C-alpha positions in Angstrom: -35.9 47.3 0.3 -37.5 47.4 -3.1 -34.4 48.9 -4.7 -32.3 46.2 -3.2 -34.5 43.6 -4.6 -34.5 45.1 -8.1 -30.7 45.4 -8.0 -30.4 41.8 -6.9 -32.7 40.7 -9.7 -30.7 42.6 -12.3 -27.5 41.1 -11.0 -28.9 37.6 -11.0 -30.2 38.1 -14.5 -26.9 39.4 -15.8 -25.1 36.4 -14.1 -27.6 34.0 -15.8 -27.1 35.7 -19.1 -23.3 35.6 -18.8 -23.5 32.0 -17.8 -25.7 31.2 -20.8 -23.5 33.0 -23.2 -20.5 31.3 -21.7 -22.2 28.0 -22.0 -23.1 28.6 -25.6 -19.7 29.8 -26.4 -18.3 26.5 -25.2 -20.0 24.7 -28.1 -17.8 24.1 -31.2 -19.1 22.9 -34.5 -17.0 20.6 -36.6 -18.2 20.8 -40.3 -18.8 17.6 -42.3 -15.5 16.3 -43.8 -13.4 17.8 -41.0 -11.9 16.9 -37.6 -11.0 19.1 -34.8 -8.0 19.2 -32.7 -8.5 20.5 -29.1 -5.6 22.4 -27.5 -5.0 24.9 -24.8 -2.2 27.4 -24.3 -1.0 25.9 -21.1 -2.1 22.3 -21.4 -0.9 21.4 -24.8 -2.8 19.3 -27.4 -5.5 16.9 -26.4 -5.4 13.4 -27.6 -9.1 13.6 -28.4 -10.0 14.3 -32.0 -13.5 15.8 -32.6 -15.5 14.4 -35.3 -18.2 16.4 -37.3 -21.0 17.8 -35.3 -21.4 20.0 -32.1 -19.1 19.5 -29.1 -18.9 21.0 -25.6 -15.4 22.4 -25.1 -13.9 24.1 -22.1 -13.7 27.8 -22.5 -10.1 27.7 -21.8 -9.5 25.5 -24.9 -9.5 26.1 -28.6 -10.3 24.0 -31.5 -8.5 23.9 -35.0 -10.1 22.0 -37.8 -8.5 20.0 -40.6 -10.2 18.6 -43.7 -10.2 14.8 -44.0 -12.3 15.0 -47.1 -10.8 15.5 -50.5 -9.9 19.2 -51.2 -9.2 20.6 -54.7 -6.4 23.2 -54.9 -5.0 25.2 -57.8 -1.7 26.9 -58.8 -2.8 28.6 -62.0 -2.5 31.9 -63.8 -6.2 32.5 -63.8 -8.5 33.3 -60.9 -9.6 29.8 -60.2 -10.5 28.1 -56.9 -8.0 28.9 -54.1 -5.7 30.6 -56.7 -7.0 34.2 -56.8 -3.8 35.5 -58.3 -1.3 34.3 -60.9 0.2 31.2 -59.1 1.6 29.6 -62.3 5.2 28.7 -62.0 8.2 27.7 -64.2 9.5 24.2 -64.4 12.8 23.1 -65.8 13.3 20.2 -68.4 16.2 17.8 -68.9 17.4 19.8 -71.9 17.5 23.1 -70.2 14.3 24.6 -71.4 11.9 26.4 -69.1 8.1 26.0 -69.3 5.3 27.9 -67.5 2.7 25.5 -66.1 -0.5 25.5 -64.1 -1.0 22.8 -61.5 -4.1 21.4 -60.0 -4.1 18.8 -57.2 -6.4 17.1 -54.7 -5.4 16.3 -51.1 -6.7 15.5 -47.7 -5.3 15.2 -44.2 -4.8 11.7 -42.7 -7.3 11.5 -39.7 -4.9 9.2 -37.9 -2.1 11.8 -38.0 -3.8 15.2 -37.6 -2.7 15.5 -34.0 0.9 15.1 -35.0 0.3 17.5 -38.0 -1.1 20.1 -35.6 2.0 19.8 -33.3 4.5 19.7 -36.3 3.0 22.9 -37.9 2.5 24.7 -34.5 -1.2 24.9 -34.4 -1.7 26.1 -38.1 -5.1 25.4 -39.5 -5.6 23.2 -42.6 -5.8 26.1 -45.0 -2.6 27.7 -43.4 -0.8 24.4 -43.8 -1.9 24.3 -47.5 -0.8 27.9 -48.3 2.4 27.8 -46.3 3.6 24.3 -46.8 1.9 22.2 -49.3 1.8 24.7 -52.1 5.5 25.9 -51.9 6.7 22.2 -51.6 4.6 20.8 -54.3 6.1 23.3 -56.7 9.6 22.4 -55.7 8.9 18.6 -56.0 7.1 19.0 -59.3 10.3 20.7 -60.7 12.3 17.7 -59.6 10.2 15.5 -61.7 10.0 17.7 -64.9 13.8 18.0 -64.8 13.9 14.4 -65.7 12.0 14.8 -69.0 12.9 16.6 -72.3 10.7 19.5 -73.5 9.6 17.4 -76.5 8.1 14.7 -74.3 6.4 17.1 -71.9 4.7 18.9 -74.7 4.3 15.7 -76.7 2.9 12.2 -76.1 4.6 11.7 -72.7 2.2 14.2 -70.8 0.1 11.4 -69.2 3.2 9.6 -68.0 4.6 12.8 -66.6 1.4 13.5 -64.7 1.5 10.0 -63.2 5.1 10.5 -62.2 4.3 13.9 -60.6 1.4 12.4 -58.7 3.4 9.5 -57.4 6.3 11.5 -56.4 4.5 14.3 -54.4 2.3 11.6 -52.8 5.4 10.0 -51.5 7.0 13.2 -50.4 3.8 14.4 -48.4 2.9 11.1 -46.8 5.3 11.4 -43.7 3.5 14.7 -42.8 0.0 13.1 -42.7 -0.9 14.7 -46.0 -2.4 12.4 -48.6 -2.2 13.7 -52.1 -4.8 11.9 -54.2 -3.9 13.3 -57.6 -1.8 16.0 -59.3 -1.8 17.2 -62.9 0.1 19.8 -65.0 -2.2 21.8 -67.2 -1.9 24.7 -69.6 1.8 24.1 -70.3 3.2 27.2 -72.1 6.4 27.3 -74.2 8.1 30.0 -76.3 7.8 30.0 -80.1 11.2 28.5 -80.6 10.4 25.6 -78.3 7.1 25.0 -80.0 8.7 25.0 -83.4 11.3 22.5 -82.2 8.6 20.2 -80.8 6.6 20.5 -84.1 9.7 19.6 -86.1 10.2 16.6 -83.8 6.5 15.6 -84.2 6.8 15.9 -88.0 10.0 13.8 -88.0 8.4 11.1 -85.8 5.3 11.1 -88.3 7.6 10.8 -91.2 9.5 8.0 -89.5 6.3 6.2 -88.6 5.1 6.5 -92.2 8.3 5.2 -93.6 8.3 2.3 -91.1 4.7 1.6 -92.0 5.5 1.6 -95.7 8.5 -0.6 -95.0 6.4 -3.0 -93.0 3.8 -3.1 -95.8 6.4 -3.8 -98.4 7.9 -6.5 -96.2 4.5 -8.1 -95.7 3.9 -8.1 -99.4 7.3 -9.6 -100.1 6.7 -12.2 -97.4 3.3 -13.0 -99.0 4.8 -13.3 -102.5 7.6 -15.4 -101.1 5.1 -17.6 -99.3 3.1 -18.0 -102.6 6.3 -18.8 -104.5 7.4 -21.3 -101.9 4.0 -22.9 -101.9 3.9 -23.2 -105.7 7.5 -24.6 -105.8 6.5 -27.1 -103.1 3.4 -28.1 -105.1 5.4 -28.5 -108.3 8.0 -30.5 -106.5 5.3 -32.8 -105.0 3.6 -33.1 -108.4 7.1 -34.0 -110.0 7.8 -36.6 -107.3 4.3 -38.1 -107.8 4.8 -38.2 -111.6 8.2 -39.8 -111.2 6.9 -42.3 -108.8 4.0 -43.0 -111.3 6.4 -43.2 -114.2 8.7 -45.6 -112.2 5.8 -47.8 -111.2 4.6 -47.8 -115.0 8.1 -48.7 -116.1 8.3 -51.4 -113.4 4.9 -52.8 -114.5 5.9 -52.7 -118.2 9.2 -54.4 -117.4 7.4 -57.1 -115.5 5.0 -57.6 -118.2 7.8 -57.8 -120.9 9.7 -60.2 -118.7 6.6 -62.4 -118.2 5.9 -62.2 -122.0 9.5 -63.1 -122.9 9.5 -65.9 -120.3 6.3 -67.1 -121.8 7.6 -66.9 -125.4 10.8 -68.6 -124.4 8.9 -71.3 -122.6 6.6 -71.7 -125.6 9.7 -71.9 -128.0 11.3 -74.4 -125.7 8.2 -76.5 -125.5 7.7 -76.4 -129.4 11.4 -77.3 -129.9 11.1 -80.0 -127.4 8.0 -81.2 -129.2 9.6 -81.0 -132.6 12.6 -82.9 -131.3 10.5 -85.5 -129.8 8.5 -85.8 -133.1 11.6 -86.0 -135.2 13.0 -88.6 -132.9 9.8 -90.6 -133.3 9.9 -90.2 -137.0 13.5 -91.2 -137.2 12.9 -94.2 -135.1 9.9 -95.2 -137.3 11.8 -95.0 -140.6 13.1 -98.4 -142.0 15.1 -99.1 -145.0 12.1 -100.6 -146.8 9.9 -97.5 -145.9 12.5 -95.1 -147.2 12.6 -97.0 -150.5 8.8 -97.0 -150.7 8.8 -93.1 -150.1 11.4 -92.6 -152.7 9.5 -94.8 -155.2 6.3 -93.0 -154.5 7.8 -89.6 -155.0 9.8 -90.6 -158.2 8.5 -89.0 -161.5 9.7 -91.6 -163.8 12.8 -89.8 -165.0 16.3 -90.9 -164.8 18.8 -88.5 -163.5 20.6 -86.4 -166.1 23.9 -87.6 -164.8 24.6 -91.0 -163.5 27.8 -92.3 -162.3 29.5 -95.6 -161.3 32.8 -97.0 -160.7 33.6 -97.5 -164.3 32.4 -94.1 -165.8 29.8 -91.3 -166.0 26.7 -91.3 -168.3 25.2 -88.0 -169.3 21.6 -87.8 -170.7 21.6 -85.1 -173.4 17.9 -85.4 -174.5 17.0 -82.3 -172.5 19.7 -80.4 -174.3 18.4 -81.1 -177.9 14.8 -81.3 -177.3 12.3 -84.2 -177.7 
């Protein structure tokens, strides 16, 4: 009896232990920044999406996690992040050159589409999707963008615009899969010596052109300023000449008016004097009588007879003045 009781206790303990282990095994932890997809081999994918924390899951089901936080990924030649080997790749340019580039990008899985993503990628984890789908396709789609740019722009001042175009293009391409690409940038772009020399020549030519354009603009500005000064001076001289001409005209007009007034005054004075003289002569003439005239003649006679006197019978000449007294 004692042996049976001991065996029963052992069996019960084992059962309890197995149940406890099984119970503990049914708990799944979803890390922060992740969601879990519950699935079973015979029942398919559950519609329930597990958020971060501990969850009790049936032992007949499994959980695959996907990151909904931003993940940084690399395709570089150096041992960096999730790029433990040389993952750099060659991209084409519009002018037929090849450039070796490193790429870094950030992404996350859309929490609203992780169930579809799980089904579409046949239960692959987020890391497996990144390595087998995201990285190979992002390389292909980056090449489609760089093929639209000449090498001089990729290595020159269009790098920022190129990275913007790359990010927008791959974001659009991954969106239908429930993969959100936040950013993508080409870094450490390498070119052969011939290509670098070509780019440097173009940079030098652009700088020389910009310098020539700057000098041209400076000369144009100076010429415009001098022209403006000349026009201003000419306008001022024109205005001064107009003002002087108007002043001379006004002075001439005033002088003419004054001369006219003076002439009219003198004429009027002459007329008045003549009129006065005429009136005076008229009065004198009217006042002269025969007796008055004889009286005036007598008063003005000096007592001498005229040297020559004439009458109807002959002429008498006084010669006393000729021979002396």
